[in-house]
N, C-alpha and C positions, 0 to 999 in steps of 0.2 A: 306504670311499668313496675313489675315486681321481680327482684333478684333473690333466688333461694341460695342460701349459703351451703356449700358442700361441707361434709364433716372434715374437720382438720384444715379447712381453708382459712387463710389469714385475712384480716380486714384489708390489707394492702392489695392482695390478689383480687379481691372483690372489686375494689375501686379501679384497678387496672382494667378488669374485665368490663366494668361499666363504661369506662372511658373509651375502650375500643369499640364497644357497641354503639355508643353515642356518635363517635366519629364516623363509623361505617354507615349507620343509618342516616346521619346527616348528609353524607356524600350521596347516598342513594336517593334521598329526598330531593337534593339539589338537581341531580341529573334527570330525575323524573319530571321535575318542573321544566328543565331545559328541553327535554323531549316534547313535552306538551307545547312549549312555546314555538319550537321548530315546526311541529305538526299543524299549528294554527296559522303560521306565516311561512308556508313552504316556498312561495314565489320569491319572497324577499331573500331567503337563505339560498335560493338557487341563483338569483340574479347577481348578488354582490360578489361571490367568488368568480363568476364568469366575467364580470366587468373588470375585476382586478387582474385576471389572467390576460385579458385583451390589452390592458394598459401596459403591464409589465412585459408582456410578450413582444410588443413593438420596441420597447427599450432594449430587449435582448438582441433584436435584429440590428438596431442602430448603433449600439455601443459595444458590440462584440470586439474584443481585442485580446490576442494571445500574449502570453508572457514569454519573452525571449531570453531572459536572464536565468540560465539553467543553474548557475552557481548559487544564486540567492534562493532558489527553490529547494534544491536537494542537498546542499552542503550545510553543515551545522551553522546556525546563525551566530552563535557566540562560542568561539573556540580560541584556544591559545595560538593556533596556527595563523589565524588572521592577525593577531597582535604581532606575532613574529614576522609575518609578511610586511606589515607596516614598518617595523623596525629595520628589517633587511633592506626595504626599499629606500628608507631614509639614508642608509649608508651607501648602497650601491644600486643604481637604477636597474630595476627588474627588466625593463624593456631592453636594455643593453645586455642583460645577463641571460635572457631566456634561451639563447643558443647553448649556453653551458649548463643551465638548470633543466636538463632534459626531464620531461615527464611524459607518460604514455599517451593519455588522452586529454589532459587538463592544462595544456600549454596556454599561458595567458596571451591576450592580444590576437592579432590577425596572423595567419600563417597558412601555408599549403604544404602538405606532406604526402609523400608517395613511397610505397614499397614496391620494389621490382623483384619478382620471384622467377627464378629459372625453372626449367622443367626438371622432374625427378631425375637424379643422377647427374645433372648438369652443374657447371661451375659458373656462377654469375660474374666472376672476375674475368673470364674469357670473353665476356660480352661488353667490355669497357667502352668500345667505340659506339655501340648502339645506345648505351646508357648516356653517354656524353651527348649524343645527338638529341635525345629526349631532353637532357638538361639545357642544351642551347635553345631548343624550342620554347622552353619555359622562360628563359631569360629574354627571348625576342618577342614573346607574346605581348600584344598591345591591348590596352583597355581604353575605350573612348569615353570621355566625360566632358560634356559641354564643349565639344569641338576639339579637345586636346587629347592626344594619345599618351598614355602612361605605360611604361614598361616596369619590369621588376627593379631596375636600377633607380627609378624615380621613387620607389616605395619601400625599398629594403632598409633593414637595420644596418647602420654604418659602423665600421670599426673605428675606434678612437685614434689608433696610431696612423692609419693611412687613408681613412675616410672611404674605404672600399666596402662593398656589400659583404655582410657576414654570410659565409657559405660553409657547409659541413666539410670537414677535412677529408671525408671519403672521396670528394671530388678531386682533390690533389692526388690521392692514391690512384684513382682511375686514370687521370691524365698521365701519370708516370707509367702506368701499365700500357696505355695506348702508345706513348712515345717509344717504349721498349719494343712493342710489336712492330711499329713503323720502321725502326732502325734494325730490324731483323735480329733483335736480341731475344733470348728466351725469357718468358715471364718469370722463370725461377730466379733470375738475377735481380728482379725487383722484389725485394723481400718485404712481405706484409706480415706484421706480427699482430697478435690478438690477445688481450683487448687494447694494449698500448702499442702504437707503431711509431716509427721514426719517419718524419716527413722530409721532403727534399731540402727544405730550408733549415733543417736541423732541429725543428721542434718535435717534442714528444707529444703525441695526441692520443686521447682516449676515443676509440671507435667501437666500443662495445655495443652501442645502440645504433650504429650505422651499418654494421656488418652482421648478418644473422645466418644461422644454420652452418656454423663454422666447423670444419674438420681440420685439426692441427697435424703437422708433420710429426710422426712418431719419434719420441725421444729427443724432441727439439728443445734446447735450453731456452731459446728466446721466443718460444711459442709461435713459430712461424705457421702461417695459414697454408694448408694444402688445397682446400676448396671451400666455397661458401655458396649457400643457396639463395640468399636474399640480401638486398641493399635497401636502406631506408634513407631518404633525403628529405630535409625540411628546408623550406624557404620562408624566412621570417620577415614580416612586414613591420615597418615603423608605425608606432601609434602615438600621435601627437595630442589626441584628445579632442580634435575638431570633428564636427559632423561630416564635413566634406571629405576629410581624409578617411573617415570610417566608411563612407559610401563608396569611395574609389577602391578601398581595400576589399570591401564585400564583392564588388564587381570583379576584381582581380581573382578572388577565390573562386567565384562562380566560373569564370573563364578557365581557370586552372583545372577544375574538375572536368569540364567539357573537353579540354585538351587531353587530359589523361585517358578519357574514354575514347577519343579519336586515336591516340597513340596505341591503345590496346588493340584496335582494329588493324592498325598498320604493322604491329609487331606481334605476331601470333606465337613466337617462340618465347615470349615473356608474359607473365601475368602481372598486371598493374592494379594496385589498390590505392586509392587516393582518399585523403581526409583534409578537411579545412576547419577553421574555427567554428563556422556556422553548422557543420555537419551534425554535431551532437544535438543541438536544439532542433534542427530540421527533422532528424529522425525520431526525436522525442515527440514532436508534434505530429509526425506522420501517423502515429498510432490512432489519433483521433480521426484522421481522414479515412484510414482503413476500416475503422469500427463503425462508421456512420450507418452503412447499410445493414450491418449485422445487428445493431441496436434496434433498428426498425423491425427486423425479423424477430428479434427477441420480444419486442412489444406485441407483435401479432400472435406469437405463441402463448404469451401470458394472457392476452385477451381471449384466445380460443380456450385455454385451459380453465380460466375463471368462468367463462360462459357455460362450458360443458359441466363443470363441477357444481354449478348452481342450478342445474336443470333437474327436472323430475318428470316422470310419466304423467303426473297429475298436472293438467294444463292450467288449473286454477292456481295452485300453490307453487308451481315452478317459477323460478326467478332468474332466467338466463340474462335478461337485460340488466338486472341489478349487479350481477357479476361483472358484466361488460362495463357498466357505468362506474362501478367501484374502481376498476383499473384506470379508466379515463379520469376519475377524480384525482388519483395519485399523479397522473401525467400532467394535468393542468396545474396542480399545486407545485410540481417540480419546475414547470415553465415559469411560474410566478416567482419561485425562489431564485431561479437563474436570472430573471429580470432584475430583481432586487440586488443581486450580487454585482451585476454590471453597472447598475445605476450608482452604486457606491464605489465606482472606479476599480472594481475587481478585474483581474486579468485571468484569462482562461489558460489552464495547463492540462496535460493529458491525464494526470492523476484524478481529475474531477470526473472521469468516465465512470467511476464507481458509484457516484451519487445516485443516478437513476435506479440502480439495482438495490442499493441500501434503502432508499426511500420506498421502493416498491415492496421490499420484504417486510418492512414495518407497516406501511399503509394498508396493504391488502389484508394483513392480519386483523386490523380493526374492521375492515369491510366484511370479512367472513364471520367475525365474531358477532357483528350486528345482525347479519343474516341468521346466524344460529340463535341469537337472542330473540329475533322475531319469531322463529319457529317454536320457541319455548313458550311464547305467550298464548293465552286462551283465545280461540277463534270467536267466541261469542261476545268479546269486548269490541267496542268501536275502534276503528283503525288508529285514531289519535291516541287512545289509551294504550294500544298495543305498541305504538312507537315509543311512548313514554316508558312503558315497562321494559322494552328492549334497551333503552338508554340507561335506565336504572340498573339493569342487570349487567351490562357490558362496560359502560363508560368508566366505572370506578377502576376496574382492572386496567383498561386501556389508558386511562389517565396516569396511573402509576407507572406503567411501562414506558409511556411517552416521556414522563418526567425523568426516568432513569436514562433514557436515550439522551435527553437534553443535558443531564448532568455529566454523562460519560464523554460526549463530544464537546461539551463546554469545558471540561477539564483538559481535553486534548487541544482546545483552542486557547488555552491560558498561556501566560508568559513562560511557564515552565517548559513548554514544548520548544525544542531547539531546531526543528526542521520546518522551514517555512511552508513547504508543500503540505505537510501534515496539518499545520495550523490553519491554512486556507481551507483545506478540505473540511476540517472540523467546524469551522465557522459556517461554511455552507450547509453542512448537515444540521446544525442547530436551527438555522432558518427553515430548512426543509421539514424538519420534525414539527416545528411550530405550525407551519402552513398545512402540513399533512393533517395534524390534529384539527385545525380549524375547518379545513375543507371536508373532512369526514363527518363531523357532527353538523355541518351546515349544508354543503352541496349534496353529499351522499345521503344525509338525513332527509333532505327534501325529496330526493329520488325514492327513498324508502316510503315516505308519506304517500306519494302518488301511486306507488306500486301497491301499498296497503289499501288505498281507496279503490283501486281497480279490483283487488281480490275481494273486498267486502261487497262490491257491487256485482260480483261474479262475472268479471270480464276475463277473456282469454289472456294468458300471460305473454303470448307472442303476437297474436293477431289483434288484440285489444277489441274483440267483439264479444257480445253476450254469449255465455255458454247456454245452449238449449237444454230443455228439460229431458229427463230420462225417457219419457214417452216419445218425444220427438226423435231422439237418437236411435231408439229401437227400430224406427222405420227407415234409417239411413244405412248406406253400405258400411262395411267393416272399417275401411280406411278413414271414413269420416268419423266414425265412433272413436277410433284410436286417437285422432287429432283433437277431438273435442271432449274426450273423456276426462272428468275431474277425479276419477279413481274412487269415488265414494257414492256411486248411484245406489248401491245395495245396502248402504249403511246410513246411519244418521249423519246429517251435515255437520253437527257439532260433536264429532268424535273426539275422544280424549286427547289423542295425539296423532292427527292425520299426517304429520310430517315424518313419521317413522318409515315411510316408504321411500325416502331419499336413499339412493343406492349406497352412498358411503355410510350413512347411519345404519342402514339395514345390514350391511356387511359387518360393521363393528359389533352391532348388537347380537346378531344371529351366529356369527362365525368367529370373528377375531377375539372378542372379549373372553369367550369360553376357552379358546385355544391358548391364549397367552397366560391365563390364570390356572391352567391345568398343572397339577402337581408334577407330572412327568416332564413338562417343558421347563420348569424352573431351574433344575440343575444345569441344563444346557445354557440357559441365559446367564447363570452365574459364571460358567466357564467362558462364555463369550465375553463377558465384562472383564474377566481377568486377562484374557488375551488382549482386549482393547487397552486396558490399563498398562500392560507390559510394553506394548508397542509405543504407546504414548510416552511412557517414562523413558524408553530407549531413545526416542526422537528428541525429547527435551534435553538429553545429555549431549546432543550433537548439533546444537544451534549454531548457525553461522551468521555473521553480520553481512548485510548486502550492500557494502560500500561501492561495489562495482557498478558503474553507471550504465553498462549495457543491459542490466536487468530491467531498465525502464524504456528501452528503445525498441523500435520495430525490428523483428527478428531477422528479416531479410534485407535490412538496410545496409548501405555502404559502410556506415560506422561500425556495425557489428562484424561485418566481414573483415574490415581492417583490424579491429581489435583482436579477433581470433587469430589472424595471421601474425600480428604483432606479438601476441602472447606465445605463439608456437615457436617463432624464430628469434625473437628479441627479448626473451625473458631471462637470459642468463645473468643479467645484472639489474640491480634495482634502479629506480629513478635516481638521478644525480642529486645528492643532498648537499645543499650549500651550508658550509660550516663557517659561521660569522663570529669573529672575535671582536667584540664591540668596546673593549677597554684597552688602554695602553698596556703592553706586555713586554717583559724583558726577554726578547727572543734570543738574545746572545747568552742567556743563562743556561747552564747545562741541565739544571732541574726542570726548567720550563720546557726545554727540548725533549726531555724524557717524558714529561706529562703529555706533550703533544703526540709523541710516538705511541704512548699508551692509549690515548683516545682514538687514534686512527688505526689501531691494530686490528687486523682482520678485514680492513677496507682496501680497495684499490683507490689510491689518492691521486688527485690532480692538484698539486700544491706548489706554490712558489717557495714555501719554506723548505720543503724537501729538495727541490731543485737547487735552491741557494746553498743549502748545507752540502750537497754533493759538489757543487761548483767550488766551494771553499776547500773541500777535501782534495779534489782533483788538482787544483792549483796550489795546494799546500799553503793556503793563506790563513792566517790567524785573525779572527775577529771576535775576541772574547770580551770586548767592552762595547758600550753603546755607540761611541763616536765611530770606531772602526767598522762596526757592524752596519750602521746606516750609511756611512760614507762609501764603503765598497758596494753596498746594495744599489745606491743611486748612481754612482759614477762608473761602475764597471758592469755589474750583473744585468741591470735593466737596460743597458746600452746595447747588449748583444742582440742581434736579430732574432735568435731562437728564444730569447727570454723577454722580448719587449711586450708581449701580450700580458705579462704579469703585472704591468703598470696598473691595469684595471682592477687588480685584486688588493691593492694597498692604498691606504689613505694617509698621507703625510701631513704634518702640521709644523709650522715654523714659529718658534718663540725666540726672537732675537736672532742669534747666529746658530741656534741649536735646532736640529730637526728631530721630530718624534714620529713614531708610527702609532696613530691613535686607533686605527681599526684595520682589519685585514680579513680576507676570506680564503678558504680552500674548498675543494670539492671531494666528497666521499662517495664511493660506489661499492655496494656490497654484492657478493655473489649470491644469486637467488635461483629458485626453481620457477616452474610455470605459474605458481601461485604468488606472483610478484606483489600484488597489493597487500595481502595479509602479512607477508614478510616485511614490506615497507612500514606497515603499522608497528610491527614488532621492533623494527629499527628505531622508529620514532620514540616508542615507549622505553627503549633501552638508552638512547642518547639524552633524552630530555632530563631525566633525573640527575644525570652526571653533571649537567650545567649548574645544579644547585649545590653540589658537594665539592666540585673541583675548584681549585684556586683560579683556573682560567675561566673567565666569564665569556660564555658563548651562547649562541642560539643556532638551531638547525632549521632549515626550511627547504621545501620543495613545493611547487604549486599543487601537487597531488595531496599534500597533507591537509589542505583546506577542506577537501572532500572527505578525508578519512579520519581526521582528528576526533577521537572519542565518538566515532559514528555509532558504535554499538550502544553506548549509553544514551546518546541523543535520540536514537530511533526507538529504543525500548521505553524511554521515559513516558511518552504519552499513554501507552497501554498500562503501565504500572500506575500512573496517576489516575487514569480512568477506572481501573479495577479497584484501586483504593477508595475512590470516591463512591463507587457503587456499593462496595462492602461497608463503608462507613454509614451510608444511608440505610442499608438493610439492617445494620446493627442498631442504629439509633431508632429505627421504627420497629424494633424487635417486639416491643410491648404495645405498639400502637396498631398493629394489624389484628385481625380477628383471632388468630391463633399463632403464638410464637414459633411453633414447630413448622408452620408454613415458610417463614423466613429461613429457618435452619435448613430445611430440605432444599429450599431454593439456592442458598449459598453453596451447598454440597453439589447440587446438580450443575450449576453454572461453572463451578471450579472444575468439575470432571469434564464438561464439554470444552472449556477453554484450554485445559491442558491436553486434551485429546486432539484438538485442532492444531495446537502448537507443535506437539510431537509428530503427528502424522504429516503435517506440511513439511517439516524438516526432513522426514524420510522420503518425501516426494520431491526433494531437491529444491525447496523454496527457501530462500535466504531471508533474513530479517531486514527488509528494506522498508521504505515508507508505505508501499502498497500493502504488504503483508501485515504491517503494524495496524494500519487502518482497518483491515479485515478482522484482526484480533479484537480491536475495540468494538467493532460491529458484532462479533460473535458473542461477546458478553451480553449485549442487549438482545440479540436475536434469541439466545437461550432463555433469558428472563421472559421475553415476549411470549414464548410458547410453553414454558414450564410453569410459570406463575399461575395462570388460571387452572391448570390441571391439578397442581399441588394444593392450592387454596380450597378448591372444591372438594378434594379428598379429605383434608384435615377438618373441614366443617361438616362433612357428611355424617348422618346419624343412622346409618344402616347397622345391621347386627354384626357384620364381619368386615375386615379390611378388604377382602376379595370383592364383596358386593359394592363397597365404597369406590374402589378403583374402577370397577365396571361402569358404575354410574358416572364417574368423572370422565372416562373415555367416551361414553355415550354423549355426554353433554358438550365436551370441548374437542373430542377427537376429530369430528368432521371439519371444524374450522382449521385445526392444526394441519390436517392432511391436505385440505384444499390449498392453504397458503404455502406450505413447504413444497408441494408438488408444482404449483405455479412458479415458485421461486427457482426451483432446480431446473425445470424445463426452460425457463427464460435464460438460464446461464449457458445453455448448449451452443447458441451461435457464437459466443465468445471463443469457443474452442477453434473456430475457423478464422479468427483474426490473426494474421502473422505478426504477432507482437509479443515480446517477453512480458510486457506490462499486463496485457490481457490474459496471458497464460497464468501469471501469478494470481490475478483477480479470480479467474475461473477456478483454479485449484483451491484457493483459500475459502471462497464462498461455497463451493461444492462440499468441502469438508465441514464447514459450519452448518449447512443445511442437513447433511447426512448424519452428523453426530447428534444434532438436536432431535431429528426424527428417531434415531436409535434410542435416545434416552426417553423420549415421550411415549413411544409405543412398545418398547422392549424392556429397557432396564428399569425405569421407574415403576411400571405396572407390576413387576415381579418383586423388586426390593421393598416397595411400600407394603407388601403383604407380610414381610418379615419383621419390620421395625415399627417403632411408634409413629403416630399416635395410636393408642389402643382404643378399640370401639366397644369394650366390655361395659363401660358405664352407660353407654347408650342402650345396650341390650337390657341392662337391669332396669333402666328407666322405663323402657317400653313394656317389660314384663309387669312392672308395678302398675303402669297405666292400664294394661290389659286386665290385670287382676281386679283393679278398682272398677273398671267398666263391667266386668262379669258380675261383681257383687251388686252393682246398681241394677243390672238387668234381672238378677235373681229376686231382688226386693220388688221390682216392678211386677214380675210374674206372680209373686206371692200375693201382692195387693190386687191383682186383676187376673184371677184364674179363668174368667170367662173369655178373656182375650186369647189365652192359650188354646182353649177348646175351639174357639172360632178358627184359629189358624190351623 
């Protein structure tokens, strides 16, 4: 091997070039030998994958188990909110506190919740009697377990002071309204204020989350309610941690939902929306049940598209069954990967629905590239050598892209990923990618060997019978000639490139390549790219985090219906935030009192401290020292019936004869709009830093915070890590590939596609949840998968002009790219008909990924590569020098042999 030094080239550059060529040729030689080995043992490589699929397929059926813990899947695994929950629970039992710590959809433990909505223009308070009838039906509902009947009173959370069931205070308000109606009093005499109202026993209660769609009396100082559209009632069940208690609670919740459905039929003047603790998980898993039939339809469409796109009029060289077998190869590799997942005690969740589509998009690319590589081999070679040549040509690039897939999803499965659903998905994708790679060079490679043997022996590609001679066909009808025509009866059997008649390749060569490289088309392509970049940039500035759990649920499920009604009528106030003071504090000190007022400023408070200060002011009682403050608190304030419930909010300790307050809590509620969740995150981010700089040591907690705490950072971290991993690999291999500009163009192309998908999906109302993040990780690899062969072929091309180089690149790889992307996009169509927010997000993101990749491969890159480096002038100079040298040699030969010229 001889390397000529270019003028001005350094010795280091020559060594790098030598190293690149050695690595590239070594890889090509390895895959050539691998192709030969597969072609010599096709039965072995066909049998082993099939046996593995059968073994692991049975394990898939026997060990299938769904994951029922939604919090562990979609909530950040490591967050400060979980630490705060543990600390709050160690001070005050969360099971006893969940009636006060109201949260929209993330209430811990077992519960049943119902929203009762009146007709438009109606007042739900006028239907107090009907609502109380429904309430009594819930209390009297019985659940049978092992011969014993359990009612709500057996299962409910009990109050500490009187051991009665914890019920929402709106029930007391409704009973007062009903009593007023029965005693012929006008309902106006029962004054209901909002959001705080005075109850019959003298307590002040916050009902902002129990009464919705409120209209207040104009100019009312005490915010009296004129009318309301909705009432929300929650029934909290006790959680002891035992399996039996949990089973009974689950049965009670199921009966509760059935009862609400029955009550809806009996009371047509009300609309009832019910929710239980299992509803979110059930509706999350419902997506998988709804999508089963659509995924089968998607598979059929991909099979049909792959079969048709692999066909030709030439019955000898047409490969419809190879397209079909290629898709089946990816299917059986996915089944094997699923079996391995369940054997390793994996649990299924609905986010894994995306794996078949992700695996198919990458696997079929390898299938179609191998088919294109087969078409580029010489027909006069034995079929085993042709298979080896195809492996040598294709498997280097496919190995690189598969490695990048593995690196990207491997980074997503690393401990840096804080969302368990993303981590589980990435782990499965890593296994799927490895099996895809193994099945393609083994199972599909064996199929290619058998197809090549049939072609060499001139067997029909569909009917597997001998193709008759041209003389025999001339005596047969036209329909028979059409079916048995190999397309080359009138030409040599060993034509230079008989596969040029494939319809996609013919279209690209004869029509599209000339059109896209036309000088009059290029300005419009530049304008199109500027529009694309503008919309992408605009979308990237409007990214929203997708902490809302309904983004992952079936769209027509009870949970989504409930959440939408709840958001519409009960979003005036944020979830109730528990404010926990976990160190002894001088509550009697004026400075401390001012600090507490400052911290709770702007909030609607439910606080023993505030009520106690007011009690002291009204009674004109002085409590400026510790002993007086605690003595009056214990002996007088907490003895009053209207203040007894505050005993649960204070922890006393006794040291000798002295009592101390070692911890206490109060509740804060902020005024919010319909976008409650985002404002709750802002409240958390506002309050938490204050705990570090204030003299008062406190924590804030609500069950919703576990799902939303730093969700944006947690959910975007996997795509950032994966992108950084891919970028690092491409930079480190910058000088180890055949041409550094190939990696440079690849980085630019992938960045453009990734930012385009990110911006456009934001404009299409897709939030940054775990599904969209997984799609963004996949987009990185999907773009590399399709752009890399095109770019590397272009930078290595030795044609005279860039235009001719890009034409040759499109002609060589355009068919495989178009086959794969069209199959991928057509396979996504059935997802559009699955009534689920999760599949809508999956459809939108993958559609944008495929469309943006197709746009870059066939429109943007073919035009931009004709403007920018690498230059092809040195190739032109080399060819001119070679042509001049060849002409001089021919002249010398002519001068030495003039008789030959005369003879010619």
